[in-house]
GUVEXMI-659052 format. One record per atom (N, C-alpha, C): x, y, z; residue in one letter. Coordinates in steps of 0.001 Angstrom, whole numbers, padded with zeros to 6 digits, always signed. Layout:
N
XYZa/...
This chain:
281
-010841+098470-020852m/-009521+098151-020285m/-008831+096421-019895m/-007681+095507-020098a/-008486+094187-019851a/-008113+093645-018491a/-009127+092929-017925r/-009429+092695-017034r/-007768+092226-015978r/-008004+092382-015170q/-006656+092261-013467q/-007057+090797-013597q/-005459+090324-014232n/-005546+088810-013488n/-005500+088259-012209n/-005912+087305-012242k/-006474+086623-011095k/-005447+086669-009817k/-005643+086378-009081d/-004590+086440-007473d/-003965+084356-007516d/-003482+084421-008291t/-002586+083312-008431t/-001942+082548-007034t/-001632+083846-006141k/-000957+082904-004857k/-001095+082076-004321k/-000304+081356-003891v/-000786+079237-003295v/-000835+079868-001436v/-002489+078771-001292s/-002419+079018+000319s/-001952+078593+001155s/-000940+078878+002291k/-000001+078450+002970k/-001099+077337+003624k/-000962+076847+004589f/-001263+076870+006121f/+000009+076300+006615f/-000139+076325+008057r/+001178+076125+009539r/+000027+075596+010656r/+000546+074361+010864l/-000010+073334+011779l/+001532+074129+013135l/+000975+074067+014760v/+001429+074202+014991v/+001476+074099+016309v/+002712+073123+017779l/+002470+072979+018482l/+003139+073738+019469l/+001602+073812+020936i/+002240+074773+021649i/+001646+074545+022930i/+002973+075047+023510e/+002820+074847+025616e/+001494+075414+026358e/+000209+074394+026611d/-000145+075552+027125d/-000523+076249+027850d/+000393+076175+029265q/+000794+077080+029966q/+001947+078160+029551q/+002855+077483+029298t/+004199+079213+028700t/+004206+079352+027283t/+002982+079604+026119h/+002055+079756+025554h/+003773+079705+024633h/+004782+078261+024806k/+006274+077892+023969k/+005954+077880+022957k/+006728+078171+021609q/+006165+077368+020925q/+007071+075812+020676q/+006438+074414+020441l/+007500+073629+020315l/+007281+072871+019240l/+006820+073062+018136w/+006803+072478+016675w/+005832+073574+015972w/+006785+073073+014678s/+006064+073911+013403s/+006207+073094+011870s/+004989+073213+011134f/+005007+072815+010734f/+004056+073258+009510f/+004532+074099+008000r/+004108+074767+007642r/+003197+074311+005905r/+002986+073594+004921f/+002765+072534+004332f/+000916+073588+003454f/+001416+073182+002175t/-000270+073700+000675t/-000479+072970+000848t/-001716+073032+000661r/-003476+071211+000239r/-002455+070194-000286r/-001694+071172-002212v/-000713+069741-002410v/+000186+069132-001419v/+000710+070190-000584n/+001585+069196+000008n/+001105+068419+001351n/-000445+068797+001514f/-000888+068136+002430f/-000997+066446+001802f/-001698+066579+000580l/-002290+065620-000365l/-001508+064435-000611l/+000333+064911-000921v/+000947+064197-001046v/+001136+062687+000299v/+001592+064110+001687t/+002213+062771+002388t/+001502+062721+002475t/-000230+062507+003216v/-001038+061435+003666v/-000852+060222+002648v/-000318+060402+001025i/-000865+058875-000231i/+000738+058599+000624i/+001320+059155+000731t/+003183+058461+000823t/+002686+057469+002255t/+002333+058419+002957v/+002397+057529+004119v/+001321+056288+003881v/+000009+056973+003451c/-000996+055199+003182c/-000289+054210+002071c/+000449+054677+001470v/+001638+053524+000617v/+002365+052533+001523v/+003246+053363+002085c/+003631+052923+002976c/+003560+052063+003959c/+002542+052939+004440v/+001638+051983+005770v/+001240+050502+004862v/+000505+050580+003825t/+000281+049701+003678t/+000702+048328+002742t/+002231+048893+002314a/+003183+048124+001584a/+004435+047326+003054a/+004167+048302+003907a/+004499+047728+005540a/+003062+046634+005817a/+002465+046336+005638f/+001794+045680+006326f/+002105+044120+005530f/+001572+044703+004530y/+001984+043325+003336y/+002828+042394+003433y/+004092+043306+003808s/+005782+042535+003607s/+006063+041629+005262s/+005184+042605+005912i/+004805+041682+007529i/+003600+040104+007292i/+002982+040003+006925i/+001744+038831+006440i/+002410+037981+005728i/+003358+038527+003916a/+003861+037973+003607a/+004434+037274+003445a/+005614+037859+004150f/+006797+037329+004439f/+007199+036817+005604f/+006641+036781+007918t/+006409+036461+008135t/+005427+035295+008794t/+006109+034685+009704p/+005052+034083+010665p/+003672+034225+010719p/+003351+035768+010975v/+002379+036129+011318v/+001455+035724+011054v/+001273+035380+009536r/+000145+035238+008196r/-000493+033799+009000r/+000086+033196+009556t/-000855+031837+010708t/-001866+032360+011782t/-001555+034102+012003f/-001852+033777+012781f/-003816+034365+011956f/-003444+034291+011002i/-004463+034700+010587i/-006066+033711+010554i/-007531+034185+010606p/-008471+033013+010530p/-008547+032686+009602p/-008307+031342+009332g/-008080+031209+007579g/-007240+030832+007185g/-006454+031070+007536y/-004722+030421+007126y/-004793+029738+007188y/-004461+028571+005823p/-004351+026811+005997p/-002602+026833+006677p/-002064+025810+007737d/-001373+026705+008073d/-001074+024095+008129d/+000597+024171+008646a/+000701+022366+008396a/-000639+021661+008635a/-001019+021440+010086n/-001117+021125+010689n/-003638+020609+009604n/-003619+022331+008398a/-004426+021841+007916a/-003784+021803+006647a/-002558+021679+006740r/-002512+021404+004886r/-002742+019296+004716r/-001778+019457+006337r/-001835+017277+006862r/-003466+016597+006715r/-004252+018091+007168a/-005847+017629+007691a/-006035+017533+005593a/-005702+017944+004983a/-005866+018348+003658a/-006411+017234+002978a/-004486+016364+002902i/-004047+015392+002241i/-005037+013678+002919i/-005129+013293+004741q/-005816+012680+004644q/-007402+013017+004331q/-007604+014426+003926n/-009306+013390+003746n/-009150+013418+002085n/-007989+013495+001291a/-008361+013271+000489a/-008394+011624+000377a/-007089+011508+001260i/-007030+009712+001320i/-007940+009358+001101i/-009437+009666+002287l/-010428+009018+002880l/-011372+009182+001996l/-011099+010557+001061a/-012514+010476-000492a/-011905+009014-000941a/-010989+009054-001428d/-010232+008287-002292d/-010898+007058-002068d/-010906+006585-000371s/-010949+005305-000183s/-012389+005415-000548s/-012703+005944+000435l/-014511+005534-000218l/-015215+005379-000991l/-014672+006335-002828e/-015247+005804-003621e/-014622+004605-004445e/-013340+003989-003630n/-013337+002690-004076n/-014319+001868-003059n/-014774+001894-002461k/-015720+001146-001383k/-016794+001982-002089k/-017447+002405-003081m/-019257+002448-003542m/-018661+001904-005028m/-017346+002208-005618k/-016955+001633-006812k/-017511+000105-006585k/-017056-000747-005526i/-016596-002415-005331i/-018070-002522-005561i/-018786-001664-004294w/-020506-001997-004266w/-021477-001997-005433w/-021297-000846-006438e/-021568-001010-008227e/-021509-002220-009110e/-020182-002190-008073i/-019745-003796-009146i/-020518-004724-008854i/-020553-005085-007325y/-021658-005444-006736y/-022769-005269-006797y/-023767-005175-006809a/-024932-004353-007385a/-024976-005175-009487a/-023763-004786-009866v/-024819-005298-011669v/-023658-006464-011680v/-022733-007490-010923n/-022738-008274-010321n/-024309-009456-009867n/-024395-008493-009339l/-026526-009290-008535l/-027421-008999-009604l/-027931-008238-010618k/-028450-007943-012045k/-028078-008981-012440k/-026683-009496-012871k/-026427-010270-013507k/-026909-011621-013876k/-026938-011870-012128v/-026889-013186-011754v/-028196-013675-011501v/-028491-012690-010951i/-030624-013064-011428i/-031190-012809-012769i/-030535-012253-013584a/-031124-012572-014306a/-030359-013656-015667a/-029358-014274-015293g/-028616-015516-014937g/-027844-015325-015960g/-026996-014332-015993e/-025901-014321-016769e/-024684-013903-016649e/-023357-014062-016905e/-022086-014401-016384e/-021855-013102-015723e/-021780-013400-014546p/-020874-012255-013856p/-019394-011837-014317p/-019298-010974-014112m/-017726-010159-013929m/-017142-010926-013261m/-015843-011508-013975r/-015070-012086-013139r/-013447-010908-012856r/-013940-010445-011246i/-013371-009629-010913i/-012903-009783-009583i/-013289-010698-008807d/-013122-010706-007321d/-011783-011117-007155d/-010374-010927-007547s/-008707-011427-007703s/-008621-009908-007529s/-009269-009363-008461i/-009192-007696-008446i/-009489-006724-007203i/-011093-007383-006724i/-011434-006717-005233i/-010588-007528-004288i/-010457-008460-004278n/-009165-008984-002830n/-008226-008477-003029n/-007685-007753-004073l/-006126-006819-004560l/-006388-005668-004007l/-007052-004842-003760g/-008107-004622-003832g/-008438-002442-004381g/-008180-003046-006664q/-008337-002629-007080q/-009387-001754-007103q/-010501-002712-007368s/-011929-001764-007391s/-012525-000712-008377s/-012196+000205-007808a/-012569+001174-008840a/-012396+001600-009697a/-010827+001389-009942n/-010546+000827-011580n/-010577+000339-012274n/-011182-000955-012147a/-010701-002494-012720a/-011756-002341-013963a/-013091-001528-014396v/-014245-001679-015580v/-013002-000582-016338v/-012840+000044-016102r/-012387+001261-016998r/-010263+000514-017320r/-010627+000363-015928d/-008445-000179-016680d/-008762-001551-017756d/-010001-002597-017469d/-010404-003198-018544d/-010518-002889-019808d/-011158-001377-020077y/-011206-001036-021616y/-009735-000470-022193y/-009146-000119-020629s/-008300+000263-021735s/-007143-000544-022079s/-007433-001684-021330a/-006188-002592-021476a/-006512-003346-023080a/-007953-002920-023163k/-008543-003670-024209k/-007828-002656-025435k/-008266-002079-025284q/-006993+000041-026601q/-006212-000671-026658q/-005918-000986-025871d/-004102-001309-025996d/-003863-002089-027159d/-004695-003394-025923s/-004367-004742-027081s/-004461-004458-028568s/-004877-003883-029206l/-006340-003936-030595l/-004640-002869-031217l/-003930-001714-029993l/-002815-000891-030472l/-002031-002008-031182l/-001690-002030-030191r/-001140-003910-030132r/-000384-003874-031246r/-001786-005405-031557h/-001814-005724-032821h/-001756-005182-033835h/-002291-004208-033688q/-002017-003132-035171q/-000502-003445-035513q/+000407-002543-033846i/+001353-002440-034683i/+002315-003981-035033i/+001720-004990-034773m/+003022-006509-035433m/+002096-007013-036712m/+001140-006209-036727e/+001030-006187-038759e/+001479-005120-038686e/+001425-004140-038542e/+002765-003312-039433e/+004292-004119-039090e/+004940-004438-038705e/+005952-005121-038316e/+006049-005828-039075e/+004993-006388-039174q/+004878-007796-040074q/+004731-007825-041429q/+004103-007027-041407f/+004336-006665-043714f/+005475-005143-043815f/+006049-005371-043194g/+007839-004405-043366g/+006864-002135-043736g/+005495-002168-042675l/+004646-001239-043249l/+005705-000022-042156l/+006062-000967-041844s/+006905+000750-040806s/+008122+001127-041176s/+008866+000698-041603g/+010053+001223-042324g/+011387+000582-041399g/+011012+000476-040407r/+012061-000298-039200r/+012136-001204-037868r/+012882-001804-038037q/+012624-003236-037536q/+012620-003000-036037q/+013083-001586-035261a/+012210-001460-034134a/+011950+000192-034137a/+011218+000036-032807r/+010268+001171-032766r/+011340+002032-031271r/+012109+003292-032122v/+012737+003881-030769v/+011964+005190-030765v/+011417+005562-029294l/+010271+006800-029160l/+011191+006827-028248l/+011390+008454-028100p/+011622+009204-026874p/+011055+009642-025384p/+011440+009853-024421i/+010522+009455-023120i/+009239+010501-023581i/+009241+012084-024301e/+008522+012587-024355e/+007289+011517-024958e/+007729+010520-025683g/+006414+010171-026504g/+006204+008887-026010g/+006748+008894-024885m/+006599+007052-024184m/+004954+007643-023490m/+003862+006357-023376m/+002917+006744-023091m/+002059+005500-021480m/+002634+006539-020586f/+002847+005936-019434f/+001700+005663-018928f/+001750+004379-018373f/+000229+004053-017108f/+000168+004860-015124f/-000541+004956-014786t/-000439+005568-013435t/+000756+004278-012571t/+000979+004307-011868p/+001634+002903-011181p/+000053+003299-010081p/-000005+004386-009248l/-000449+004928-008387l/-001746+006334-007990l/-003113+006150-007754k/-003407+007230-007813k/-003519+007350-005873k/-003035+008960-006014g/-002791+009115-004346g/-002464+010558-004380g/-002302+010737-003055v/-001561+012746-003122v/-000333+011888-003262v/+000449+012995-003631i/+001963+013595-003775i/+002138+014255-002126i/+003314+013507-001778s/+003636+013770-000284s/+004525+014043-000150s/+006050+014382-001864q/+006655+015270-001260q/+007664+014219-002980q/+007241+015900-003697g/+007571+015501-005284g/+009031+015916-005651g/+009580+015862-006615y/+010678+015665-007132y/+011654+016410-006694y/+012970+016686-006658d/+013934+017147-006835d/+015308+016562-007551d/+015580+017231-007958n/+016642+016627-008508n/+017862+016708-007862n/+018130+017142-006837v/+019474+016856-005640v/+019519+016579-004972v/+017825+016840-004258v/+017962+016611-002961v/+016451+014644-002478v/+016121+015210-003363h/+014797+013989-003506h/+014188+013478-005531h/+015509+012612-005556p/+015491+012657-007092p/+014536+011485-007627p/+013344+012321-007052y/+011845+010756-007068y/+010945+011553-005879y/+009889+010614-006090i/+008668+011649-005300i/+007743+010180-004472i/+006993+010805-003533d/+006529+009605-002247d/+004754+009776-002687d/+004436+009425-002897i/+003014+009123-003013i/+001659+008105-001973i/+001437+009292-001333t/+000293+008532-000614t/-000579+007588-000771t/-000963+006740+000002a/-002698+006150-000356a/-002321+004698+000605a/-003945+004229+000978p/-004130+003676+001554p/-003375+002294+001557p/-003497+001466+002760a/-002185+000671+002346a/-002852-000902+002272a/-002243-001197+001505n/-002878-002105+000247n/-003297-002189-000567n/-003438-001353-001903s/-003981-000052-002975s/-002497-000528-003319s/-003424-001186-004731v/-002618-002037-005874v/-001064-000540-006431v/-000720-001369-006824v/+001032-000590-007474v/+000778-001433-008442v/+000645-000434-010024k/+000800-001087-010636k/+002359-001041-011536k/+002478-001438-012865a/+003572-002076-013763a/+003403+000198-015213a/+004078+000736-014736a/+004070+001823-015562a/+003897+002202-016351a/+004459+000607-017274l/+005054+000146-019360l/+005243-001340-018938l/+005340-001429-020159d/+005460-003020-020908d/+007293-003027-020148d/+007706-004762-019318g/+008901-004666-019150g/+008690-005932-018589g/+010401-006341-017284t/+010376-008177-017100t/+011073-007016-015237t/+011139-008025-014812v/+011573-007976-013312v/+013035-007906-012864v/+013460-006971-012995i/+015093-007215-013001i/+015612-007492-011467i/+014055-006519-009963f/+014872-007256-008676f/+013876-006738-008028f/+013494-007895-007209a/+011831-007931-006497a/+012745-008934-005592a/+012594-007704-003969g/+013662-008731-003024g/+013254-007224-001359g/+014094-007650-000297w/+014208-006757+001012w/+014934-005929+000764w/+014635-004618+001326s/+016119-003976+001877s/+015818-003401+003497s/+016388-003198+003639n/+016457-003224+005173n/+015870-001651+005654n/+016456-000431+004256t/+016001+001159+004063t/+014570+001403+003398t/+014690+000183+001808a/+013486+000475+001571a/+012262-000532+001135a/+012798-001651+002134g/+011980-002197+002472g/+011447-003030+001006g/+010466-003325+001155y/+009672-004333-000152y/+010081-003594-001229y/+010807-004312-002465t/+011130-003006-003328t/+011512-004100-004889t/+010846-003473-005613i/+010934-004203-006965i/+011611-003107-008092i/+011758-003380-009495q/+012496-003274-010681q/+012116-003369-011523q/+011880-002375-011846l/+011332-002718-013552l/+012322-002160-014885l/+012589-002696-016134q/+013467-002734-016851q/+012268-003087-017826q/+012640-000705-018486h/+011663-001302-020258h/+012457-001259-021495h/+011838-000560-022291s/+012689-000596-023460s/+013248+001301-023565s/+013890+001112-024431n/+014041+003029-024846n/+015250+003037-023646n/+015962+002160-022376d/+016470+002664-021658d/+015567+003216-020873d/+015037+002830-020386i/+014033+003123-018701i/+013456+002006-018253i/+014157+002989-016438i/+013921+002015-015421i/+012560+002494-014543i/+012157+001654-013496t/+010790+002525-012871t/+011343+001144-011579t/+011014+002231-010259i/+011707+001375-009365i/+010581+001808-008489i/+009817+000947-007556y/+009042+001045-006291y/+008915+000373-005687y/+009491+001503-004053k/+009746+001062-002372k/+009171+000929-001766k/+009501+000458-000702h/+008528+000412+000434h/+006807-000630+000671h/+007077-001110-000369n/+005636-002237-000466n/+005971-003563+000592n/+004207-003186+000351q/+003770-004134+002162q/+003703-005285+001660q/+004149-005565+000067k/+004320-007301-000672k/+003971-007242-001850k/+005270-008115-002609l/+005327-007924-004091l/+004777-008936-004617l/+004118-008808-005468l/+003368-009313-006574l/+004164-010694-007744l/+005433-009571-008174k/+005818-010674-008807k/+007779-010467-008790k/+007916-011749-009537k/+009453-012022-008655k/+010097-012118-010035k/+011046-011695-009847t/+012541-010845-010211t/+012227-012400-012021t/+012692-011543-013089g/+012722-012644-014144g/+011152-012673-015323g/+009604-011647-014213d/+008593-011729-015029d/+008372-011256-015848d/+008353-011212-016769k/+007654-009903-017793k/+006200-010040-017597k/+005887-008218-017432v/+004713-007431-016974v/+004300-006746-017812v/+003162-006494-017634t/+002516-005399-018850t/+001972-004227-018299t/+001954-003466-018848a/+001740-001741-018580a/-000034-001686-017807a/+000238-001922-016238g/-001166-001790-015989g/-001456-003051-014418g/-000300-003850-014852s/-000644-005183-013938s/+000123-005414-013056s/-000819-005194-012041p/-000361-005577-009920p/+001060-005611-010729p/+001670-005502-009113i/+003267-005237-009378i/+003425-005914-007091i/+002722-004721-006663a/+002805-005014-004981a/+001717-004063-004677a/+001612-004039-003062l/+000901-003775-002480l/+000926-002161-001765l/+000771-001449-001910v/+001482-000341-000869v/+001729-000162+000516v/+002506+000035+001273g/+003189-000264+002520g/+003327+000716+003459g/+004067+000169+004080n/+005335+001226+005062n/+007053+000487+005480n/+007296-000211+004901t/+008554-001291+004995t/+009750-000492+005294t/+010154-000997+005710g/+011743-000057+005409g/+011807+001062+006743g/+012865+001297+006935s/+013783+001331+008084s/+013458+003282+007965s/+013671+003097+006258l/+013285+004900+005811l/+011793+005306+005326l/+010731+004609+005925s/+009578+004779+005207s/+008838+005157+006837s/+007604+006174+006869t/+006598+006946+007772t/+006091+006524+007680t/+005391+006584+006499g/+003628+005852+006063g/+003881+004908+005267g/+001949+005150+004804d/+001948+004091+003730d/+002014+004818+002941d/+003138+004633+001823h/+003388+005453+000057h/+003657+004945-000067h/+003743+005148-001522l/+004783+003906-002753l/+005447+005724-002968l/+007647+005008-002767h/+008735+005808-003591h/+008640+005024-004823h/+008471+005888-005619f/+008831+005538-007620f/+009664+007139-007609f/+010842+006102-008689e/+011735+006741-008701e/+011372+006008-010355e/+011845+007007-011809l/+011606+007174-013239l/+013067+007929-013517l/+014051+006475-014021w/+015097+006887-014609w/+014847+006006-016394w/+015187+007764-017023y/+016017+007016-018112y/+017434+007410-018815y/+017956+007060-019615k/+019319+006403-020221k/+020341+006787-019146k/+020171+006474-017464g/+020789+006149-016412g/+020660+007061-015921g/+020119+008249-015976e/+019662+010023-015480e/+018456+008957-014751e/+017865+010452-013522a/+016781+009817-012836a/+015517+011969-013603a/+014711+011525-013664v/+013905+012109-014442v/+012754+012322-013405v/+011796+013944-013999d/+010954+014117-012897d/+009273+013165-012922d/+009251+011803-012270p/+007324+010996-013195p/+007252+012143-013210p/+006211+012837-012735t/+005134+014341-012733t/+004979+014351-013701t/+005950+014776-015066k/+006331+015336-016497k/+005658+014437-017289k/+005586+013248-016864y/+005358+012745-018081y/+003916+011564-017506y/+004286+011651-016882i/+002753+010504-015580i/+001204+011963-015030i/+000123+011644-015675n/-001102+012276-014702n/-001113+011207-012986n/-000443+011758-012137f/-000528+010957-010719f/-002127+011666-010221f/
């Protein structure tokens, strides 16, 4: 004879709530093992999702130990500025030590007094090397134009192909917004050196009640750069400038300024563009 089929009956359970004195049934719930397991998993998922939503989308997350709030971010910016300032001072002492060794050895020291007085210090040697490389490239281009190797009289490049010089190393305290804030603000210590982003001509250098000491440069290929809230201007209207040359010192001038920083604008063909897409700050 064939074996009898195993009992496939599903075990069921009942959860009952009964009043102790009267033994009256108040609540009853019937379930199976599968139903119980599905219910537990569902409840766990719902509770987890609820906690995640509360923490991710409400201010409750600021009460979590170690989560950065506004004060922590502000302190991080200040620490970054302080670290940059300390690095600059270390570079000054390194340059001083190198010059001292040159003097003791009877060699001619590097002429960087004016750079140190302007507060440039840290990037002076690297900037000098970059300037030499840039001069060699310019000389090569001039020779090509002289002998007609380039095939045309003017070199017109799109803004994506331009090599910009970083006007100021610092922390971007407020980024670019095409509608509300079509420029960027760069926080840096007072009297830090502001440099020209490209070769160009100073088309405005003066004072504004809202923007403070402002300088504007006209560059080739319909590019204009604007530098506001400076402490001091080092160039005047009509001056020719080269990329990386000092043009101003960082300050806190003008009624719209709330701290030492550089207000930097980049205009291309009459429209403001995001400087961070083309310049590494």
